[in-house]
C-alpha positions, 0 to 999 in steps of 0.5 A: 737321184739315188745310186746303189753300188755293191750295197749289202745289208745284214742284221745279226749276220744274216744278209737281207740285201746282197750286192745290190747295184741300182740307179734311180734317175729323175723321172724314173717309174720303178717297180720292185717285185719279189716274193714275201721275204725277198728283201723288198721292204729292206730295200725300201728302208735303205732308199728311205734312209731308215736302214744304214747299209752294211757295206758298199756305196749309196749316193743320194741326191734328193731333198724330199722323199714322200712315203705312203705309210701302211694304213697301220701307220696312221694316227687313229685318233686324228682326222685325215687332214690332221694326219697330213699335218702330222706327217708333213710337219707343215702345210706343203700343199696349198689348200686348193691343191689339197682339195684337188688331190683329195677329190682326185684320190677320193678322200675329200668327203671324209678328210675331216673324219677320224681315221678310226672311223674309216674302212681299210680301203678309205685308210689306204687312200688317206695314206696315199693322200698323205704321201702326195701332200709332201710334194716330194721329189721322190714318191715311194709307195708300198702296195698302193692298191692293197685292200681296194675294190676294183673301181677304187683301184682303177681310179687310184691307178689312173691318178698315179699315171697322171701324177707320175708324168713328171715325177720319180716314183718307186712302187712295190706291189704283188699285183704285177698288172699295176706295176706294168701300168704305172712303171717303165722300169722294174727290178725282180728281187729274190733272197736279197739279190737282183734277178732282173734290173731293166726297163719293162720294154727291154724285159718284154723284148728279151723274154716275152715269146709269142704264144698261140691262144685258141679260144673255144665257143664253150668251156672245156670240160674236166674230161676233155681237159684231161684228154688234152693234157694226156696228149700234149704236155706243154700247154696251158688249159683255162676255162674256154681256151688253150695257150701254147708255144708254137715252137714247142708244140706241133700245131697239127697235133693241137688241131687233131686233138681239138677235132677229136674233142669236138671243140669248136674254135671261136678265135685263134690269136697270138699273144706276148707274155706279160710281166706276170708271165715273165716273173713266173718263168723266173720263179720257175727257173726258166730264165737264168739270173745272168740273162736277166741282169741289165 
């Protein structure tokens, strides 16, 4: 569908994208992750055709791209339904399909209301409805669960997982758990350069070392937490558990410290790093760029 080969994008001699090599195939669910100012939005604009590339090659074989606008991009004095018609230009969805999607996303009850009368969460859902109403070959979503309460977020995630089964989707999000739930591929971008470009399965296989999690029957006090940290450097201490890499920390030392602190163990289990843990490792420089690129 879309292939970028050594793509660069610069504005006023400042490079926003540097040597981007990326392929989006039909059926891919791609997540784009990176800090603020990393180049995520620029890359989306290149994919959408809003920005022309400065050099390199960009191949696109896609007829309809649906884009979820931010809530600020909606026409405030139009109803949700009128916004759909304004963005799509024509009625692409049949009335029956529109009713289904509006109910599934949670917009049906206010589809005829003016956008100016809606809350930020309602506007976010309306923007998603607009995007799927385009019946696109490629759906591009920028922070689809932002401004949503927990219940609505779960509903939207469930909808996207169902909707994306036979679709091609590109998503940006600061919530890496959302990316992990919906996507099968991910790119990490920083300073306009790709740090990771691979399937989530391959990334986790390569970088997700097992860690030991010891859960206690009570919360760890500030004093006990300080004592543990003084004895053991490479350890994560949370409310009622500790987390560590068995290859870096002596298990017998851990048990001795636990005994000295009179902490009662509730459970010991092994855990693999999730996508967020791996991303944070990359941000800290614990994963080298050349290791991460596919």
